[in-house]
N, CA and C of each residue as an Amber inpcrd file, in Angstrom:
protein
   570
 114.2570000  95.8400000  68.3060000 113.7220000  96.3530000  69.5590000
 114.0740000  95.3570000  70.6630000 114.5700000  95.8500000  71.7990000
 114.9450000  94.9790000  72.9110000 113.7100000  94.5480000  73.7030000
 113.9000000  93.5330000  74.5290000 112.8080000  93.0640000  75.3880000
 112.3490000  94.1860000  76.3150000 113.2980000  94.9670000  76.8220000
 112.9430000  96.0760000  77.7200000 112.0580000  97.0950000  77.0120000
 112.3210000  97.3300000  75.7430000 111.5030000  98.2820000  74.9910000
 110.0760000  97.7840000  74.8040000 109.9070000  96.4500000  74.7830000
 108.5890000  95.8670000  74.5620000 107.7460000  95.8170000  75.8310000
 108.3630000  95.9990000  76.9650000 107.6510000  95.9370000  78.2410000
 106.6720000  97.1050000  78.3310000 105.3990000  96.7900000  78.4670000
 104.4330000  97.8790000  78.6000000 104.0120000  97.9800000  80.0550000
 104.0820000  99.1610000  80.5680000 103.7610000  99.4000000  81.9670000
 102.2610000  99.6420000  82.1240000 101.7360000  99.2110000  83.2620000
 100.3220000  99.3780000  83.5870000 100.1700000 100.6690000  84.3810000
  99.1870000 101.4750000  84.0380000  98.9620000 102.7110000  84.7950000
  98.3440000 102.3760000  86.1490000  98.4820000 103.2860000  87.0870000
  97.8700000 103.1180000  88.4060000  96.3640000 102.9380000  88.2570000
  95.7440000 103.7390000  87.4170000  94.2960000 103.6740000  87.2310000
  93.8660000 102.3130000  86.6960000  94.5980000 101.7900000  85.6920000
  94.2620000 100.4810000  85.1280000  94.4860000  99.3680000  86.1520000
  95.5470000  99.4770000  86.9260000  95.8200000  98.4870000  87.9800000
  94.6790000  98.4540000  88.9920000  94.2920000  99.6250000  89.5010000
  93.2390000  99.6830000  90.5190000  91.9140000  99.1620000  89.9730000
  91.6160000  99.4890000  88.7410000  90.3700000  99.0270000  88.1220000
  90.3780000  97.5040000  87.9730000  91.4610000  96.9430000  87.4900000
  91.5580000  95.4960000  87.2850000  91.5620000  94.7490000  88.6130000
  92.1380000  95.3370000  89.6270000  92.2710000  94.6640000  90.9270000
  90.9160000  94.4760000  91.6120000  89.9640000  95.3470000  91.3370000
  88.6370000  95.2430000  91.9620000  87.9680000  93.9170000  91.6210000
  88.0730000  93.4660000  90.3780000  87.4030000  92.2390000  89.9290000
  88.3170000  91.0200000  89.8950000  89.5860000  91.1940000  90.2190000
  90.5340000  90.0950000  90.1200000  90.3150000  89.0570000  91.2130000
  90.4450000  87.7930000  90.8550000  90.3520000  86.7100000  91.8340000
  91.6840000  86.4970000  92.5500000  92.7400000  87.0920000  92.0300000
  94.0810000  86.9910000  92.6050000  94.5560000  88.4000000  92.9440000
  95.1620000  88.5580000  94.1310000  95.7330000  89.8550000  94.5000000
  97.0320000  90.0660000  93.7340000  97.2840000  91.3360000  93.4000000
  98.5130000  91.7040000  92.7070000  99.1370000  92.9020000  93.4160000
 100.4450000  92.8690000  93.5640000 101.1490000  94.0570000  94.0390000
 101.6470000  94.8130000  92.8140000 101.8710000  96.1100000  92.9900000
 102.1550000  97.0050000  91.8710000 103.4180000  97.7780000  92.1960000
 104.3970000  97.7060000  91.3120000 105.6520000  98.4220000  91.5070000
 105.9690000  99.2460000  90.2680000 105.5910000 100.5030000  90.2940000
 105.9370000 101.4260000  89.2300000 105.4980000 100.9880000  87.8470000
 104.3370000 100.3760000  87.7250000 103.8120000  99.9830000  86.4250000
 103.9030000  98.4990000  86.1430000 104.6220000  97.7600000  86.9810000
 104.7490000  96.3190000  86.8220000 103.8790000  95.6460000  87.8830000
 103.1070000  94.6540000  87.4610000 102.1430000  93.9880000  88.3400000
 102.6220000  92.5680000  88.6310000 102.5960000  92.1880000  89.9230000
 103.0460000  90.8670000  90.3520000 101.9210000  90.1650000  91.0930000
 101.5680000  88.9420000  90.6400000 100.5590000  88.1460000  91.3320000
 101.1220000  87.6680000  92.6590000 100.2580000  87.6160000  93.6720000
 100.6550000  87.1540000  95.0040000 100.1820000  85.7190000  95.1910000
 100.9420000  84.9810000  95.9630000 100.5180000  83.6380000  96.3270000
  99.8490000  83.6960000  97.6930000  99.0860000  82.6870000  98.0060000
  98.4280000  82.6290000  99.3050000  99.3800000  82.1410000 100.3820000
  99.0750000  82.4940000 101.6170000  99.8990000  82.0700000 102.7420000
  99.4360000  80.7240000 103.2770000 100.3030000  80.0700000 104.0030000
  99.9630000  78.8090000 104.6630000  99.1250000  79.1060000 105.9050000
  98.5200000  78.0720000 106.4490000  97.6530000  78.2510000 107.6180000
  98.3880000  78.8910000 108.7930000  99.6390000  78.4980000 109.0350000
 100.4240000  79.0760000 110.1370000 100.5350000  80.6000000 109.9510000
 100.8510000  81.0130000 108.7400000 100.9530000  82.4410000 108.3940000
  99.6310000  83.1460000 108.6820000  98.5320000  82.5410000 108.2260000
  97.2230000  83.1630000 108.3880000  96.7700000  83.1970000 109.8400000
  97.1610000  82.1940000 110.6410000  96.8450000  82.2240000 112.0750000
  97.5080000  83.4140000 112.7620000  98.7800000  83.6240000 112.4700000
  99.5110000  84.7370000 113.1000000  98.9170000  86.0720000 112.6670000
  98.6960000  86.2450000 111.3750000  98.1110000  87.4980000 110.8750000
  96.7040000  87.6940000 111.4350000  95.9180000  86.6180000 111.4830000
  94.5560000  86.7090000 112.0310000  94.5520000  87.0340000 113.5050000
  95.4740000  86.4330000 114.2530000  95.5900000  86.7450000 115.6840000
  95.9140000  88.2200000 115.8920000  96.8320000  88.7420000 115.0930000
  97.2160000  90.1500000 115.2290000  96.0420000  91.0550000 114.8930000
  95.3630000  90.7620000 113.7810000  94.2190000  91.5770000 113.4060000
  93.1460000  91.5250000 114.4930000  92.8160000  90.3170000 114.9700000
  91.7790000  90.1640000 115.9960000  92.1470000  90.8750000 117.2930000
  93.3970000  90.7490000 117.6960000  93.8540000  91.4100000 118.9250000
  93.7330000  92.9270000 118.7740000  94.2300000  93.4450000 117.6670000
  94.1740000  94.8990000 117.4540000  92.7370000  95.3830000 117.2960000
  91.8900000  94.5860000 116.6660000  90.4850000  94.9640000 116.5000000
  89.8380000  95.1910000 117.8710000  90.0510000  94.2710000 118.7940000
  89.4280000  94.4200000 120.1160000  90.0760000  95.5460000 120.9190000
  91.3750000  95.7040000 120.8100000  92.0840000  96.7250000 121.5850000
  91.8150000  98.1430000 121.0860000  91.5670000  98.2820000 119.8010000
  91.3910000  99.6210000 119.2070000  89.9320000  99.9610000 118.9240000
  89.0270000  99.1060000 119.3740000  87.6090000  99.2350000 119.0060000
  87.0160000 100.6190000 119.2530000  87.3070000 101.2560000 120.3510000
  86.7110000 102.5620000 120.6520000  87.7120000 103.7020000 120.4500000
  88.7760000 103.4290000 119.6960000  89.8200000 104.4340000 119.4790000
  89.8090000 104.8990000 118.0270000  90.4720000 105.9960000 117.7220000
  90.4320000 106.5210000 116.3580000  91.2270000 105.7050000 115.3330000
  92.1940000 104.9170000 115.7740000  92.9800000 104.1020000 114.8440000
  92.2960000 102.7580000 114.6510000  92.3290000 102.2610000 113.4070000
  91.6280000 101.0080000 113.0760000  92.5680000 100.0340000 112.3670000
  92.4240000  98.7340000 112.6630000  93.2300000  97.7460000 111.9440000
  92.5650000  97.3500000 110.6210000  93.3940000  96.9780000 109.6650000
  92.9370000  96.4790000 108.3740000  93.6520000  95.1580000 108.1050000
  92.9510000  94.2360000 107.4360000  93.5580000  92.9470000 107.1290000
  94.2570000  92.9970000 105.7690000  94.6610000  91.8350000 105.2910000
  95.4730000  91.7660000 104.0720000  94.6950000  92.0300000 102.7870000
  93.4210000  92.3540000 102.8980000  92.6680000  92.7520000 101.7050000
  92.8250000  94.2360000 101.3920000  93.4640000  94.9710000 102.2710000
  93.6490000  96.4080000 102.0680000  95.0730000  96.7070000 101.6220000
  95.1950000  97.3290000 100.4650000  96.4930000  97.7210000  99.9260000
  96.9820000  98.9940000 100.6150000  98.2880000  99.1590000 100.6070000
  98.9210000 100.4060000 101.0400000  99.5530000 101.0360000  99.7980000
  99.2160000 102.2900000  99.5480000  99.8240000 103.0150000  98.4220000
 101.0480000 103.7540000  98.9400000 102.1320000 103.6090000  98.1930000
 103.3860000 104.2790000  98.5460000 103.8160000 105.1040000  97.3450000
 103.9130000 106.3850000  97.5380000 104.3220000 107.2910000  96.4630000
 105.7990000 107.6060000  96.6360000 106.6020000 106.9670000  95.8230000
 108.0460000 107.1880000  95.8440000 108.4130000 108.1840000  94.7490000
 109.5700000 108.8080000  94.8360000 109.9770000 109.6970000  93.7460000
 110.0560000 108.9050000  92.4380000 109.2690000 109.3040000  91.4740000
 109.3260000 108.6760000  90.1680000 108.3470000 107.5420000  89.9230000
 107.7680000 106.9530000  90.9860000 106.7890000 105.8980000  90.7560000
 105.9690000 105.6080000  92.0160000 104.9150000 104.8370000  91.7950000
 103.9910000 104.4660000  92.8720000 104.0450000 102.9540000  93.0590000
 103.8550000 102.5280000  94.3050000 103.7710000 101.0980000  94.6160000
 102.5000000 100.8420000  95.4150000 101.9960000  99.6240000  95.3020000
 100.9100000  99.1340000  96.1440000 101.3280000  97.7760000  96.6860000
 101.2950000  97.6450000  98.0040000 101.5700000  96.3660000  98.6630000
 100.3580000  95.9890000  99.5060000 100.1850000  94.7000000  99.7180000
  99.1490000  94.1660000 100.5980000  99.8280000  93.6450000 101.8690000
  99.9880000  94.4560000 102.8950000 100.5880000  93.9080000 104.1260000
  99.6030000  92.9610000 104.8150000 100.1280000  92.1090000 105.6690000
  99.2690000  91.1580000 106.3780000  98.3000000  91.8710000 107.3150000
  98.7640000  92.8890000 108.0070000  97.9170000  93.6960000 108.8950000
  98.4600000  95.1190000 108.8700000  97.5690000  96.0850000 108.9060000
  97.9860000  97.4800000 109.0570000  97.0460000  98.1620000 110.0430000
  97.5440000  99.2230000 110.6410000  96.7250000 100.0770000 111.5010000
  96.7900000 101.4690000 110.9020000  95.6230000 102.0600000 110.7380000
  95.5190000 103.3710000 110.1020000  94.8050000 104.3230000 111.0540000
  95.3930000 105.4840000 111.2630000  94.7880000 106.5010000 112.1320000
  94.2040000 107.6570000 111.3220000  94.6280000 107.8000000 110.0780000
  94.0940000 108.8000000 109.1480000  93.6020000 108.0620000 107.9110000
  92.3690000 107.5360000 107.9560000  91.9040000 106.6690000 106.8710000
  91.5460000 107.4250000 105.5970000  91.6890000 106.7050000 104.4860000
  91.1980000 107.1850000 103.1990000  89.6760000 107.0770000 103.2030000
  89.0150000 107.6670000 102.2040000  87.5570000 107.5000000 102.0890000
  87.1840000 106.0160000 102.0310000  86.0180000 105.6700000 102.5630000
  85.6190000 104.2670000 102.6730000  85.4610000 103.5720000 101.3230000
  85.2700000 104.2890000 100.2470000  85.1370000 103.6520000  98.9400000
  86.4810000 103.3940000  98.2610000  87.5730000 103.8840000  98.8160000
  88.9000000 103.5750000  98.2750000  89.2200000 102.1090000  98.5310000
  90.1230000 101.5590000  97.7310000  90.5560000 100.1730000  97.9270000
  91.9540000 100.1010000  98.5380000  92.4310000 101.2220000  99.0200000
  93.7830000 101.2910000  99.5830000  93.8260000 102.3530000 100.6700000
  94.9140000 102.3230000 101.4120000  95.1800000 103.3360000 102.4260000
  96.5030000 104.0120000 102.1020000  96.5930000 105.2960000 102.4260000
  97.8120000 106.0690000 102.1800000  98.6390000 106.3230000 103.4360000
  98.0200000 106.2450000 104.6260000  98.7050000 106.7000000 105.8300000
  98.7050000 105.6450000 106.9410000  99.3340000 104.4960000 106.6980000
  99.3800000 103.5000000 107.7740000 100.2620000 103.9870000 108.9200000
  99.8710000 103.6310000 110.1160000 100.6460000 103.9570000 111.3160000
 101.5170000 102.7710000 111.7120000 100.9820000 101.5670000 111.4890000
 101.6710000 100.3290000 111.8230000 101.4370000  99.3380000 110.6930000
 102.4620000  98.5760000 110.3630000 102.3480000  97.4970000 109.3760000
 102.9760000  96.2490000 109.9740000 102.2790000  95.1240000 109.7900000
 102.8200000  93.8180000 110.1770000 102.9360000  92.9540000 108.9320000
 104.0850000  92.3390000 108.7660000 104.2800000  91.3070000 107.7520000
 104.7100000  90.0380000 108.4760000 104.1420000  88.9020000 108.0770000
 104.5340000  87.6020000 108.6080000 105.5060000  86.9990000 107.6060000
 106.6930000  86.6650000 108.0880000 107.7370000  86.1580000 107.2060000
 107.4900000  84.7220000 106.7810000 107.9540000  84.3990000 105.5850000
 108.0520000  83.0160000 105.1300000 109.3790000  82.9160000 104.3890000
 109.7910000  81.7030000 104.0820000 111.0500000  81.5460000 103.3520000
 111.0120000  82.2890000 102.0200000 109.8370000  82.2930000 101.3790000
 109.7460000  82.9270000 100.0590000 109.5990000  84.4460000 100.1230000
 109.2100000  85.0100000 101.2840000 109.0100000  86.4650000 101.3620000
 110.0400000  87.1870000 102.2350000 110.8680000  86.4460000 102.9460000
 111.8140000  87.0540000 103.9040000 112.6450000  88.1640000 103.2660000
 113.2700000  87.8710000 102.1380000 114.1430000  88.8650000 101.5080000
 113.3580000  90.1110000 101.0720000 112.1740000  89.9010000 100.5310000
 111.3290000  91.0020000 100.0810000 110.8400000  91.8410000 101.2640000
 110.3460000  91.1600000 102.3230000 109.7950000  91.8740000 103.4800000
 110.8580000  92.6510000 104.2490000 112.0740000  92.1150000 104.3050000
 113.1500000  92.7810000 105.0480000 114.0340000  93.6460000 104.1600000
 113.7380000  93.6880000 102.8840000 114.5120000  94.5010000 101.9460000
 113.6450000  95.5440000 101.2770000 113.1660000  95.2050000 100.0860000
 112.4090000  96.1500000  99.2570000 111.2000000  96.7430000  99.9640000
 110.3650000  95.8820000 100.5700000 109.1570000  96.3900000 101.2310000
 109.5120000  97.2600000 102.4330000 110.4550000  96.8110000 103.2320000
 110.8480000  97.5820000 104.4210000 111.2960000  98.9820000 104.0230000
 112.1490000  99.0650000 103.0280000 112.6420000 100.3840000 102.5960000
 111.5120000 101.2460000 102.0600000 110.5940000 100.6550000 101.3010000
 109.4500000 101.4180000 100.7850000 108.5480000 101.8610000 101.9380000
 108.2550000 100.9530000 102.8570000 107.4120000 101.3070000 104.0030000
 108.0440000 102.4340000 104.8240000 109.3570000 102.3970000 105.0150000
 110.0310000 103.4310000 105.7990000 109.8790000 104.8160000 105.1860000
 109.5500000 104.8960000 103.9060000 109.3780000 106.2020000 103.2520000
 108.0210000 106.8260000 103.5590000 107.1170000 106.0790000 104.1850000
 105.7710000 106.5850000 104.4920000 105.8550000 107.4350000 105.7530000
 105.5340000 108.7000000 105.6460000 105.7220000 109.6230000 106.7720000
 104.8490000 109.2890000 107.9810000 103.7010000 108.6640000 107.7750000
 102.8040000 108.3400000 108.8860000 103.1990000 107.0590000 109.6160000
 104.0800000 106.2460000 109.0150000 104.4250000 104.9530000 109.5970000
 105.3630000 105.1230000 110.7860000 104.9470000 104.6190000 111.9360000
 105.7940000 104.6430000 113.1230000 106.2880000 103.2620000 113.5190000
 105.6060000 102.2010000 113.0580000 105.9800000 100.8420000 113.4350000
 105.9010000  99.9010000 112.2440000 106.9600000  99.1380000 112.0510000
 106.9640000  98.0410000 111.0900000 107.3280000  96.7940000 111.8790000
 106.3830000  95.8560000 111.9660000 106.5780000  94.6280000 112.7170000
 106.7320000  93.4720000 111.7350000 107.7110000  92.6280000 111.9810000
 107.9760000  91.4890000 111.1210000 107.9870000  90.2450000 111.9990000
 107.0120000  89.3560000 111.7730000 106.8190000  88.1870000 112.6370000
 107.4000000  86.9320000 112.0000000 108.1040000  86.1570000 112.8090000
 108.5520000  84.8270000 112.4040000 107.3660000  83.8780000 112.4660000
 107.4090000  82.7970000 111.6840000 106.3140000  81.8340000 111.6850000
 106.5380000  80.6630000 112.6370000 107.7680000  80.2200000 112.7910000
 108.0350000  78.9810000 113.5110000 108.4620000  79.1590000 114.9520000
 108.6170000  80.3870000 115.3600000 108.9840000  80.6730000 116.7420000
 108.3880000  82.0190000 117.1250000 108.0740000  82.1990000 118.4150000
 107.4880000  83.4830000 118.8280000 108.5560000  84.5760000 118.8660000
 108.7120000  85.2490000 117.7470000 109.7360000  86.2880000 117.6370000
 109.2910000  87.3340000 116.6260000 109.5210000  88.5850000 116.9810000
 109.2100000  89.7080000 116.0990000 110.3860000  90.6550000 116.0350000
 110.6080000  91.1870000 114.8500000 111.4660000  92.3510000 114.7030000
 110.5400000  93.5520000 114.7500000 110.8650000  94.5050000 115.5660000
 110.0710000  95.7210000 115.6950000 110.9450000  96.8730000 115.2220000
 110.5090000  97.5380000 114.1740000 111.1830000  98.7410000 113.7030000
 110.3180000  99.9160000 114.1460000 110.8690000 100.7180000 115.0460000
 110.1390000 101.8260000 115.6700000 110.7720000 103.1340000 115.2160000
 109.9400000 104.0590000 114.7100000 110.4630000 105.3560000 114.2600000
 110.8900000 106.1950000 115.4670000 112.0720000 106.7590000 115.3640000
 112.5860000 107.6730000 116.3800000 113.0240000 108.9540000 115.6640000
 113.5370000 109.8890000 116.4090000 114.0600000 111.1140000 115.8020000
 115.2540000 110.8310000 114.8890000 115.9010000 109.6790000 115.0850000
 117.0770000 109.3080000 114.2950000 116.7620000 108.2660000 113.2270000
 115.5040000 108.1290000 112.8630000 115.1110000 107.1070000 111.8920000
 114.5220000 105.9010000 112.6110000 114.4550000 104.7810000 111.9230000
 113.8800000 103.5800000 112.5140000 114.9370000 102.8240000 113.3080000
 114.5800000 102.4450000 114.5290000 115.4510000 101.6130000 115.3540000
 114.8590000 100.2230000 115.4290000 115.7390000  99.2380000 115.4140000
 115.3410000  97.8260000 115.3870000 115.3990000  97.2410000 116.8010000
 114.3240000  96.5570000 117.1710000 114.2580000  95.8420000 118.4410000
 113.8920000  94.3940000 118.1220000 114.3080000  93.4790000 118.9770000
 113.9210000  92.0800000 118.8420000 113.0900000  91.7100000 120.0580000
 111.9110000  91.1450000 119.8260000 111.0570000  90.6480000 120.8980000
 110.8900000  89.1530000 120.6600000 111.2490000  88.3440000 121.6510000
 111.1920000  86.8990000 121.4640000 110.6670000  86.2190000 122.7110000
 109.9790000  85.1100000 122.5050000 109.4370000  84.3120000 123.5940000
 107.9860000  84.6490000 123.8630000 107.2400000  83.6570000 124.3070000
 105.8060000  83.8610000 124.5480000 105.5300000  84.8280000 125.6950000
 106.5260000  85.0890000 126.5450000 106.3420000  86.0410000 127.6460000
 106.6310000  87.4820000 127.2280000 107.1770000  87.6670000 126.0430000
 107.5360000  89.0120000 125.5790000 106.2870000  89.8270000 125.2580000
 106.4140000  91.1260000 125.4530000 105.3250000  92.0600000 125.1740000
 105.8980000  93.2250000 124.3730000 105.1770000  93.6180000 123.3400000
 105.5810000  94.7780000 122.5370000 104.7590000  95.9690000 122.9990000
 105.3760000  96.9230000 123.6870000 104.6170000  98.1030000 124.1130000
 104.4560000  99.0990000 122.9700000 103.2220000  99.5040000 122.7580000
 102.9170000 100.5450000 121.7720000 102.1230000 101.6320000 122.4930000
 102.7920000 102.3880000 123.3740000 102.0660000 103.3870000 124.1700000
 101.3830000 104.4460000 123.3160000 101.9100000 104.6950000 122.1330000
 101.3090000 105.6780000 121.2470000  99.8920000 105.2710000 120.8310000
  99.6440000 103.9600000 120.7760000  98.3150000 103.4450000 120.4530000
  97.5380000 103.0650000 121.7070000  98.2110000 103.0930000 122.8590000
  97.5750000 102.6400000 124.0960000  97.3940000 101.1360000 124.1210000
  98.3340000 100.4100000 123.4960000  98.2250000  98.9610000 123.3700000
  99.5670000  98.3150000 123.7000000  99.5120000  97.1990000 124.3930000
 100.6640000  96.3230000 124.5720000 100.2920000  95.0080000 123.9010000
 101.1660000  94.5210000 123.0250000 100.8670000  93.2830000 122.2970000
 101.6920000  92.1470000 122.8810000 101.0400000  91.2250000 123.6030000
 101.7760000  90.0670000 124.1050000 101.9960000  89.0510000 122.9810000
 103.2090000  88.5450000 122.8710000 103.4680000  87.5550000 121.8390000
 102.6310000  86.3020000 122.0520000 102.2290000  86.0390000 123.2900000
 101.3580000  84.8860000 123.5470000 100.0250000  85.0340000 122.8170000
  99.5260000  86.2530000 122.6690000  98.2790000  86.4770000 121.9220000
  98.5180000  86.3470000 120.4230000  99.6390000  86.8300000 119.9650000
  99.9690000  86.7890000 118.5440000 100.1600000  85.3580000 118.0520000
 100.7240000  84.5070000 118.9130000 101.0290000  83.1280000 118.5220000
 100.0520000  82.1130000 119.1320000  98.9180000  82.5900000 119.6220000
  97.9400000  81.6800000 120.2090000  97.4450000  80.6770000 119.1540000
  97.5040000  79.3900000 119.5150000  97.0280000  78.3440000 118.6190000
  97.9510000  78.0160000 117.4580000  99.1380000  78.6240000 117.4390000
 100.0930000  78.3990000 116.3520000 101.1030000  77.3390000 116.8030000
 101.1700000  76.2000000 116.1030000 102.1900000  75.1990000 116.4560000
 103.5870000  75.7870000 116.2290000 104.4190000  75.7210000 117.2520000
 105.7620000  76.3130000 117.1730000 106.8110000  75.2270000 117.2490000
 107.9660000  75.4860000 116.6260000 109.0840000  74.5540000 116.7230000
 109.6690000  74.6330000 118.1170000 110.1050000  73.4850000 118.6400000
 110.7030000  73.5150000 119.9760000 112.1830000  73.7190000 119.9250000
């Protein structure tokens, strides 16, 4: 019997059940479970700034931000995935007792050297398959710069926003995100 034959896949139900009591977050890719590592303080400052900014801006609106404790379920042909993005905005929420969301409108990932390839490759492609997703934002850690992938009639278009004076307009949410707010208190490389 080959090693591949010995690999036992975890069901979605078993994954979700185990994840509730787990002290470590795990992402799920079609039956295979991967433990996640924690982010550095710089990473958490950027993600926290984004969550806090969106929380105040969306407070009286129907869309709500979620932090990195909320998984996103992605149903691809042939398998299901669960990822923990750094920040998401959901306008069509799942029931409050669920541990995941199915219909994110916006997702933010903060890049690191160890996650860059995953965030700009596998995760990006999976996120793009979500019909409700209109924005995928990817933030650099050491400089005020974001890649903004915005859904258009022709698919996702890529924009680059850089510098503390830059602003990301999200008129669909009624929000403009200044990079100065996103990178507030974050030591940046000169």
